[in-house]
TORDO-245913 format. One record per residue (C-alpha): x, y, z. Coordinates in pm, 1 decimal. Layout:
REM TORDO-245913
<site c1="X" c2="Y" c3="Z"/>
...
This chain:
REM TORDO-245913
<site c1="-2511.0" c2="-1755.9" c3="-1681.5"/>
<site c1="-2253.4" c2="-1794.3" c3="-1958.2"/>
<site c1="-1949.6" c2="-1994.0" c3="-1845.6"/>
<site c1="-1702.5" c2="-1836.4" c3="-2087.4"/>
<site c1="-1769.5" c2="-1486.1" c3="-1947.2"/>
<site c1="-1656.1" c2="-1562.8" c3="-1591.4"/>
<site c1="-1289.8" c2="-1513.8" c3="-1488.2"/>
<site c1="-1084.7" c2="-1814.8" c3="-1375.6"/>
<site c1="-1129.1" c2="-1857.7" c3="-998.6"/>
<site c1="-845.7" c2="-2069.4" c3="-861.0"/>
<site c1="-629.2" c2="-2120.9" c3="-547.9"/>
<site c1="-363.5" c2="-1848.1" c3="-504.2"/>
<site c1="-109.4" c2="-1777.2" c3="-229.3"/>
<site c1="-82.4" c2="-1413.3" c3="-117.0"/>
<site c1="250.4" c2="-1336.0" c3="51.0"/>
<site c1="334.7" c2="-1032.7" c3="264.6"/>
<site c1="710.8" c2="-1002.0" c3="219.7"/>
<site c1="759.0" c2="-749.3" c3="503.0"/>
<site c1="591.3" c2="-967.0" c3="767.6"/>
<site c1="694.2" c2="-1305.0" c3="630.5"/>
<site c1="329.7" c2="-1410.9" c3="624.0"/>
<site c1="152.1" c2="-1603.8" c3="349.2"/>
<site c1="-198.4" c2="-1744.6" c3="314.7"/>
<site c1="-376.7" c2="-1964.5" c3="63.8"/>
<site c1="-712.9" c2="-1851.5" c3="-68.8"/>
<site c1="-911.0" c2="-1851.7" c3="-391.9"/>
<site c1="-887.9" c2="-1556.3" c3="-627.5"/>
<site c1="-897.4" c2="-1445.5" c3="-989.3"/>
<site c1="-548.9" c2="-1290.9" c3="-950.8"/>
<site c1="-276.0" c2="-1442.5" c3="-1165.0"/>
<site c1="100.5" c2="-1458.6" c3="-1138.0"/>
<site c1="392.2" c2="-1609.6" c3="-1326.8"/>
<site c1="568.3" c2="-1698.7" c3="-1000.1"/>
<site c1="479.3" c2="-2011.0" c3="-804.7"/>
<site c1="535.5" c2="-2145.8" c3="-454.1"/>
<site c1="534.0" c2="-2496.1" c3="-306.5"/>
<site c1="273.5" c2="-2494.8" c3="-29.7"/>
<site c1="251.8" c2="-2706.3" c3="287.8"/>
<site c1="11.8" c2="-2953.3" c3="127.0"/>
<site c1="270.0" c2="-3045.9" c3="-139.2"/>
<site c1="90.7" c2="-2860.1" c3="-420.0"/>
<site c1="235.0" c2="-2575.1" c3="-626.6"/>
<site c1="29.1" c2="-2254.9" c3="-643.0"/>
<site c1="74.6" c2="-1914.0" c3="-805.7"/>
<site c1="202.2" c2="-1656.3" c3="-555.7"/>
<site c1="112.6" c2="-1285.0" c3="-547.4"/>
<site c1="340.0" c2="-1061.2" c3="-337.8"/>
<site c1="165.1" c2="-778.4" c3="-151.6"/>
<site c1="318.2" c2="-482.6" c3="30.3"/>
<site c1="83.7" c2="-489.5" c3="326.6"/>
<site c1="-156.9" c2="-736.6" c3="485.9"/>
<site c1="-335.1" c2="-776.5" c3="817.1"/>
<site c1="-6.6" c2="-905.8" c3="963.2"/>
<site c1="181.1" c2="-581.5" c3="889.8"/>
<site c1="-93.4" c2="-314.5" c3="876.8"/>
<site c1="-67.4" c2="-66.9" c3="1167.6"/>
<site c1="-444.3" c2="-79.5" c3="1232.0"/>
<site c1="-436.1" c2="-453.6" c3="1303.5"/>
<site c1="-94.2" c2="-473.5" c3="1467.9"/>
<site c1="-122.7" c2="-161.6" c3="1684.5"/>
<site c1="225.9" c2="-53.3" c3="1578.2"/>
<site c1="266.5" c2="279.5" c3="1403.6"/>
<site c1="498.3" c2="304.2" c3="1106.2"/>
<site c1="737.2" c2="595.9" c3="1091.4"/>
<site c1="710.6" c2="786.0" c3="766.8"/>
<site c1="1003.9" c2="1004.4" c3="670.9"/>
<site c1="850.8" c2="1349.2" c3="622.1"/>
<site c1="1150.5" c2="1556.6" c3="722.6"/>
<site c1="1190.4" c2="1860.1" c3="503.4"/>
<site c1="851.0" c2="1849.6" c3="332.8"/>
<site c1="741.6" c2="2185.2" c3="477.2"/>
<site c1="1082.4" c2="2337.3" c3="407.8"/>
<site c1="1070.6" c2="2221.0" c3="45.2"/>
<site c1="719.5" c2="2362.4" c3="8.9"/>
<site c1="820.0" c2="2698.9" c3="153.6"/>
<site c1="1130.9" c2="2709.4" c3="-62.9"/>
<site c1="929.4" c2="2638.4" c3="-374.8"/>
<site c1="626.8" c2="2858.9" c3="-306.7"/>
<site c1="749.9" c2="3097.3" c3="-36.5"/>
<site c1="602.3" c2="3124.5" c3="306.9"/>
<site c1="267.3" c2="3293.8" c3="359.4"/>
<site c1="412.6" c2="3535.5" c3="615.2"/>
<site c1="654.6" c2="3682.7" c3="358.9"/>
<site c1="392.5" c2="3730.3" c3="87.9"/>
<site c1="126.7" c2="3917.1" c3="286.7"/>
<site c1="143.0" c2="4246.8" c3="466.6"/>
<site c1="57.7" c2="4254.4" c3="839.8"/>
<site c1="-309.7" c2="4306.2" c3="898.1"/>
<site c1="-408.9" c2="4073.1" c3="622.3"/>
<site c1="-525.1" c2="4311.7" c3="355.1"/>
<site c1="-542.9" c2="4656.9" c3="196.4"/>
<site c1="-530.7" c2="4964.6" c3="413.8"/>
<site c1="-825.4" c2="5187.5" c3="347.8"/>
């Protein structure tokens, strides 16, 4: 195997900002930001939006997604199906 073809595999801290959780692992991910870890070393840190600490599947807590008005916006833009079609669903023969 050619050594110059492999990506750099190094220690990286992944941090879930919403849950306040961070863990040290090895990865090929890179970052310009760094963090001082518990062992006194400085590692690159990659911020993630969701991890096992904040994911609803693992925590059992559902997240509320603001979907108010989505159907109303759709009907306003494209019209409702009940207004576009005649009763009976088709041509009278």
